[in-house]
Each structure stands twice: as structure tokens, then as C-alpha cells.
Kinemage of the C-alpha trace (Angstrom):
@kinemage 1
@onewidth
@group {chain A} dominant
@subgroup {mainchain}
@vectorlist {calphas} color= white
{ca unk a 1} P 51.703 70.428 169.422
{ca unk a 2} L 52.136 67.900 166.605
{ca unk a 3} L 53.946 64.616 167.146
{ca unk a 4} L 56.703 65.807 164.800
{ca unk a 5} L 57.344 68.844 166.987
{ca unk a 6} L 57.429 66.637 170.064
{ca unk a 7} L 59.958 64.312 168.446
{ca unk a 8} L 62.136 67.231 167.352
{ca unk a 9} L 62.105 68.592 170.909
{ca unk a 10} L 64.363 65.686 171.779
{ca unk a 11} L 67.123 67.131 169.580
{ca unk a 12} L 66.970 70.447 171.422
{ca unk a 13} L 68.048 68.690 174.624
{ca unk a 14} L 71.539 68.044 173.264
{ca unk a 15} L 74.328 70.603 173.437
{ca unk a 16} L 78.080 70.905 173.911
{ca unk a 17} L 77.426 70.790 177.641
{ca unk a 18} L 75.027 67.828 177.348
{ca unk a 19} L 76.426 65.627 174.548
{ca unk a 20} L 74.701 62.383 175.615
{ca unk a 21} L 71.411 61.458 177.280
{ca unk a 22} L 69.660 58.232 178.196
{ca unk a 23} L 66.063 57.584 177.156
{ca unk a 24} L 65.082 57.899 180.825
{ca unk a 25} L 66.682 61.338 181.047
{ca unk a 26} L 64.900 62.407 177.866
{ca unk a 27} L 61.588 61.191 179.288
{ca unk a 28} L 62.171 63.126 182.502
{ca unk a 29} L 63.236 66.374 180.835
{ca unk a 30} L 60.327 66.406 178.384
{ca unk a 31} L 57.791 64.968 180.859
{ca unk a 32} L 57.171 61.924 178.681
{ca unk a 33} L 56.319 58.376 179.561
{ca unk a 34} L 59.203 55.924 179.247
{ca unk a 35} L 57.647 54.040 176.265
{ca unk a 36} L 56.975 57.328 174.455
{ca unk a 37} L 60.550 58.504 174.983
{ca unk a 38} L 61.900 55.215 173.649
{ca unk a 39} L 59.604 55.481 170.606
{ca unk a 40} L 60.833 59.004 169.841
{ca unk a 41} L 64.463 57.963 170.277
{ca unk a 42} L 63.997 54.960 168.002
{ca unk a 43} L 62.466 57.132 165.278
{ca unk a 44} L 65.357 59.597 165.493
{ca unk a 45} L 67.924 56.783 165.411
{ca unk a 46} L 66.244 55.272 162.343
{ca unk a 47} L 66.543 58.680 160.639
{ca unk a 48} L 70.213 58.973 161.611
{ca unk a 49} L 69.532 62.051 163.743
{ca unk a 50} L 70.515 60.219 166.935
{ca unk a 51} L 73.176 57.593 167.550
{ca unk a 52} L 73.041 54.904 170.241
{ca unk a 53} L 76.197 54.724 172.357
{ca unk a 54} L 76.357 52.178 175.198
{ca unk a 55} L 72.846 52.803 176.460
{ca unk a 56} L 72.952 56.548 175.870
{ca unk a 57} L 72.223 58.649 172.813
{ca unk a 58} L 74.112 61.397 170.990
{ca unk a 59} L 73.436 63.488 167.907
{ca unk a 60} L 73.756 61.315 164.819
{ca unk a 61} L 75.736 61.349 161.558
{ca unk a 62} L 72.742 62.486 159.476
{ca unk a 63} L 73.206 65.943 161.009
{ca unk a 64} L 76.781 66.032 159.682
{ca unk a 65} L 75.482 65.043 156.251
{ca unk a 66} L 72.831 67.776 156.357
{ca unk a 67} L 75.409 70.346 157.455
{ca unk a 68} L 77.586 69.398 154.481
{ca unk a 69} L 74.590 69.890 152.200
{ca unk a 70} L 73.912 73.323 153.704
{ca unk a 71} L 77.534 74.396 153.268
{ca unk a 72} L 77.322 73.506 149.575
{ca unk a 73} L 73.832 74.786 148.811
{ca unk a 74} L 72.904 77.599 151.238
{ca unk a 75} L 72.250 80.588 148.918
{ca unk a 76} L 72.987 83.214 151.579
{ca unk a 77} L 76.310 81.579 152.414
{ca unk a 78} L 77.157 81.154 148.724
{ca unk a 79} L 76.600 84.856 148.041
{ca unk a 80} L 78.368 85.955 151.257
{ca unk a 81} L 81.736 84.211 151.068
{ca unk a 82} L 83.394 86.815 148.839
{ca unk a 83} L 81.936 89.639 150.926
{ca unk a 84} L 83.281 88.071 154.117
{ca unk a 85} L 86.761 87.803 152.625
{ca unk a 86} L 86.546 91.431 151.532
{ca unk a 87} L 85.475 92.508 155.012
{ca unk a 88} L 88.221 90.578 156.775
{ca unk a 89} L 90.786 91.847 154.264
{ca unk a 90} L 94.373 92.076 155.472
{ca unk a 91} L 93.477 93.630 158.812
{ca unk a 92} L 93.188 91.993 162.224
{ca unk a 93} L 89.440 91.507 161.862
{ca unk a 94} L 87.003 88.621 161.620
{ca unk a 95} L 84.019 88.812 159.253
{ca unk a 96} L 80.988 86.757 160.265
{ca unk a 97} L 77.741 85.663 158.625
{ca unk a 98} L 74.958 85.342 161.193
{ca unk a 99} L 71.394 84.122 160.727
{ca unk a 100} L 68.242 83.830 162.825
{ca unk a 101} L 65.599 81.130 163.043
{ca unk a 102} L 62.789 81.252 165.560
{ca unk a 103} L 64.273 83.099 168.518
{ca unk a 104} L 67.779 81.725 167.980
{ca unk a 105} L 70.686 83.619 166.426
{ca unk a 106} L 73.560 81.452 165.187
{ca unk a 107} L 77.013 81.853 163.685
{ca unk a 108} L 76.995 80.459 160.123
{ca unk a 109} L 80.438 81.200 158.653
{ca unk a 110} L 83.455 83.415 159.245
{ca unk a 111} L 86.618 84.580 157.515
{ca unk a 112} L 89.667 85.804 159.409
{ca unk a 113} L 91.945 88.656 158.443
{ca unk a 114} L 95.687 88.651 159.088
{ca unk a 115} L 96.418 88.513 162.816
{ca unk a 116} L 92.754 88.502 163.869
{ca unk a 117} L 91.749 87.217 167.294
{ca unk a 118} L 89.475 84.197 166.990
{ca unk a 119} L 86.018 84.535 168.493
{ca unk a 120} L 84.769 81.970 170.959
{ca unk a 121} L 81.813 81.288 168.665
{ca unk a 122} L 82.181 78.836 165.788
{ca unk a 123} L 79.754 77.616 163.132
{ca unk a 124} L 76.443 76.614 164.670
{ca unk a 125} L 77.041 78.302 168.016
{ca unk a 126} L 74.214 80.399 169.379
{ca unk a 127} L 74.738 84.097 169.988
{ca unk a 128} L 72.999 86.074 172.741
{ca unk a 129} L 69.599 87.136 171.439
{ca unk a 130} L 69.636 90.681 172.825
{ca unk a 131} L 73.354 91.390 172.813
{ca unk a 132} L 75.857 92.140 170.075
{ca unk a 133} L 75.782 93.914 166.743
{ca unk a 134} L 74.609 90.915 164.704
{ca unk a 135} L 71.638 89.989 166.875
{ca unk a 136} L 70.462 93.560 167.282
{ca unk a 137} L 70.602 94.503 163.599
{ca unk a 138} L 68.547 91.411 162.703
{ca unk a 139} L 66.008 92.077 165.460
{ca unk a 140} L 65.712 95.703 164.376
{ca unk a 141} L 64.232 94.514 161.080
{ca unk a 142} L 61.639 92.159 162.580
{ca unk a 143} L 57.901 93.010 162.676
{ca unk a 144} L 56.713 95.060 165.638
{ca unk a 145} L 54.376 92.247 166.706
{ca unk a 146} L 57.323 89.874 166.993
{ca unk a 147} L 59.366 92.376 168.987
{ca unk a 148} L 56.451 92.836 171.386
{ca unk a 149} L 56.264 89.093 172.015
{ca unk a 150} L 60.036 88.951 172.416
{ca unk a 151} L 59.973 91.729 175.012
{ca unk a 152} L 57.304 89.949 177.041
{ca unk a 153} L 59.240 86.687 176.985
{ca unk a 154} L 62.646 88.192 177.751
{ca unk a 155} L 61.356 90.552 180.423
{ca unk a 156} L 60.816 87.583 182.711
{ca unk a 157} L 64.528 86.688 182.774
{ca unk a 158} L 65.743 90.298 182.767
{ca unk a 159} L 67.378 90.298 179.330
{ca unk a 160} L 65.101 92.989 177.934
{ca unk a 161} L 65.596 95.194 181.008
{ca unk a 162} L 69.101 96.066 179.826
{ca unk a 163} L 67.489 97.769 176.826
{ca unk a 164} L 64.299 99.196 178.310
{ca unk a 165} L 61.925 98.738 181.235
{ca unk a 166} L 58.847 98.983 179.009
{ca unk a 167} L 57.774 97.775 175.602
{ca unk a 168} L 57.519 101.239 174.061
{ca unk a 169} L 61.156 101.980 174.911
{ca unk a 170} L 62.134 98.537 173.627
{ca unk a 171} L 60.434 99.180 170.279
{ca unk a 172} L 61.904 102.679 170.040
{ca unk a 173} L 65.401 101.303 170.640
{ca unk a 174} L 65.181 98.870 167.725
{ca unk a 175} L 63.407 101.392 165.501
{ca unk a 176} L 66.391 103.718 165.879
{ca unk a 177} L 68.779 100.901 164.918
{ca unk a 178} L 66.669 100.090 161.881
{ca unk a 179} L 66.630 103.705 160.743
{ca unk a 180} L 70.392 103.915 161.251
{ca unk a 181} L 70.971 100.911 159.007
{ca unk a 182} L 73.823 99.445 161.079
{ca unk a 183} L 74.755 98.751 164.672
{ca unk a 184} L 78.046 98.973 166.543
{ca unk a 185} L 78.531 96.955 169.725
{ca unk a 186} L 81.419 97.230 172.163
{ca unk a 187} L 82.157 94.421 174.642
{ca unk a 188} L 78.540 93.216 174.486
{ca unk a 189} L 79.258 89.583 173.580
{ca unk a 190} L 82.975 89.248 174.300
{ca unk a 191} L 85.197 91.468 176.388
{ca unk a 192} L 87.434 93.812 174.364
{ca unk a 193} L 85.615 93.016 171.094
{ca unk a 194} L 83.852 95.585 168.893
{ca unk a 195} L 81.334 94.470 166.284
{ca unk a 196} L 79.861 96.332 163.308
{ca unk a 197} L 76.836 94.735 161.595
{ca unk a 198} L 74.546 95.486 158.648
{ca unk a 199} L 71.449 93.561 157.462
{ca unk a 200} L 71.071 91.251 154.483
{ca unk a 201} L 67.711 91.599 152.698
{ca unk a 202} L 66.139 88.832 150.643
{ca unk a 203} L 63.983 89.308 147.546
{ca unk a 204} L 60.899 89.863 149.727
{ca unk a 205} L 62.616 92.590 151.736
{ca unk a 206} L 62.868 90.436 154.864
{ca unk a 207} L 65.932 90.229 157.101
{ca unk a 208} L 66.976 86.951 158.699
{ca unk a 209} L 70.751 87.321 158.298
{ca unk a 210} L 73.510 89.909 158.527
{ca unk a 211} L 77.202 90.505 157.986
{ca unk a 212} L 79.300 91.505 160.958
{ca unk a 213} L 82.912 92.664 161.269
{ca unk a 214} L 84.617 92.191 164.632
{ca unk a 215} L 87.981 93.160 166.053
{ca unk a 216} L 89.720 93.387 169.404
{ca unk a 217} L 89.681 97.094 170.230
{ca unk a 218} L 92.311 96.738 172.969
{ca unk a 219} L 94.823 95.071 170.644
{ca unk a 220} L 93.939 97.455 167.804
{ca unk a 221} L 93.277 100.842 169.434
{ca unk a 222} L 93.898 102.657 166.133
{ca unk a 223} L 90.941 100.956 164.419
{ca unk a 224} L 88.057 103.390 163.867
{ca unk a 225} L 84.535 102.048 163.543
{ca unk a 226} L 83.654 104.975 161.261
{ca unk a 227} L 86.025 103.437 158.729
{ca unk a 228} L 84.398 100.003 158.902
{ca unk a 229} L 80.718 101.031 158.899
{ca unk a 230} L 80.434 101.901 155.169
{ca unk a 231} L 82.510 98.848 154.247
{ca unk a 232} L 80.158 96.524 156.125
{ca unk a 233} L 77.074 98.255 154.727
{ca unk a 234} L 78.336 98.102 151.146
{ca unk a 235} L 79.180 94.407 151.434
{ca unk a 236} L 75.761 93.648 152.950
{ca unk a 237} L 74.037 95.563 150.128
{ca unk a 238} L 76.018 93.617 147.555
{ca unk a 239} L 75.023 90.302 149.136
{ca unk a 240} L 71.387 91.450 149.330
{ca unk a 241} L 71.412 92.347 145.638
{ca unk a 242} L 72.966 89.036 144.611
{ca unk a 243} L 70.541 87.107 146.806
{ca unk a 244} L 67.506 88.955 145.446
{ca unk a 245} L 68.574 88.401 141.844
{ca unk a 246} L 69.109 84.705 142.507
{ca unk a 247} L 65.748 84.297 144.251
{ca unk a 248} L 63.929 86.192 141.500
{ca unk a 249} L 65.514 83.969 138.845
{ca unk a 250} L 64.382 80.872 140.745
{ca unk a 251} L 60.846 82.266 141.018
{ca unk a 252} L 60.740 83.042 137.310
{ca unk a 253} L 62.009 79.570 136.469
{ca unk a 254} L 59.456 77.983 138.794
{ca unk a 255} L 56.645 79.967 137.173
{ca unk a 256} L 57.752 78.790 133.751
{ca unk a 257} L 57.815 75.171 134.890
{ca unk a 258} L 54.301 75.196 136.357
{ca unk a 259} L 52.124 72.531 134.742
{ca unk a 260} L 49.428 73.788 132.402
{ca unk a 261} L 51.318 76.936 131.477
{ca unk a 262} L 50.906 77.868 127.826
{ca unk a 263} L 53.985 79.263 126.144
{ca unk a 264} L 53.492 82.472 124.227
């Protein structure tokens, strides 16, 4: 593991449940020597990624600055805002943009319809990896090799067992979701909440994000998922098309700007 990865591991120790840590606690949790932990902390403080508070450390203001930059420049978010508003509409629903990095699935942005029940997850919160419409539709479009590794890792803590006892059943489950093109969850992440999700494709045909529409099915028993499925799929296709066009334009512009290129 590179030194950069080791330094960044420090940031993963912080959460809503663990907002502050001392250098000694960081050393203990990462099995580092005390001088090494202090060196890592100092580097992160110099970069603004950590903040020193009375002998302890918390996540720093640079992260807020970076989040502001993402909100203004994230192409997937930029092309999804209108679709999220369309999904939420005037009904008691919440439309959510979700993305995946590594083995983490996080809530990126949401729009609320009239009278919708707020989810417990806000921007930046992690979603269960193997539960819920958003996580499952993204996983369904991952390479088989990645799903195999995920099954082996999650089998140890029992998460994968809820889907299948063996890897072949696990792969078949997600293959069916992929072929279906959407996924509907009911009370998988939050009690009384139904979610409908469809994938967002980038210009390379990869899926790392999705759009999801959620509503409280106990408070809105007349809501039919069959009505929402095509709406979610159409919005996700529209975002995928916009994203692909934008990425292709950037690639074309980059090719034109390459040094040594001779104009026709």
C-alpha cells in the first residue's frame, strides 16, 4: 500500500458517530506508531483535510470547499437535477441521485415532491451495499468478476446470504435485475418505504450512478409502482443521453487540443 493510501485511511476513521479522534486513537486503530500517526495527521492538517481541536482532530474545511466544487461541477449531478425534479413532481415522492465508488454507495442529491416523507439519508450518507433499489440496480451492471469478489467478501458477514447461499445464485440474481432494467425495493432500507431505481450509463456504457424514486407506501397506499417504473426509466435514459453527449464533446475537444495535431 502506498503512503498516500495510508494517509487517506485516516480520513475513513471519521464519521457522524466518531466526529473527533486523537492522534493516539488514530495510531491504535490503524496499527501505526505514534510518530507516524502524528506525521499523517500533520500532513492532513496542512492540506486542510483535518482540523485540530483541543488536542483532537476533526474533518477539515477543505472538504467543505471540495464538496462545494463538486456541487457546481459534477456532470452527473448537473444533468440529473431536472430529471429529479420531474420524478418528484407534485406527488408525495422523493427523487434521489445515488452513486458508487469502490464498494460504497452514497446519496448525492435529492428533490422532494409535495408532502413527501424525508428519508433518513442525506447527501454523502452511505446506503446499504446489498439492500435497496439504488444499490442493487448499480451492482447489477457491474462486471461479473467484481460481483464474485463482492460475494466472497460479504458472505463472511452474512449480507450476501439474504440474496443467495452460493455465488452462482448471487450472479443469477443480479443478472435478472440487469435484464429487467429496473429494480423495485419494498422496506429494504427503511420501513414502509418503496424505491424504484433505473441505471445511468456514461459514454463508455458503464454504470456508477442511478436515479431512484421513493415513497412511503403506508401513507400512500394508492401509489402503484407500475406507474412509476417507466417514468424513472425514461428520466434515467434522458440523463444517460445528456451525459454521453457531454462526455463525447469533451473527448472531441481534448483530441483537438492535443499538441502536435495538424489541422485539416
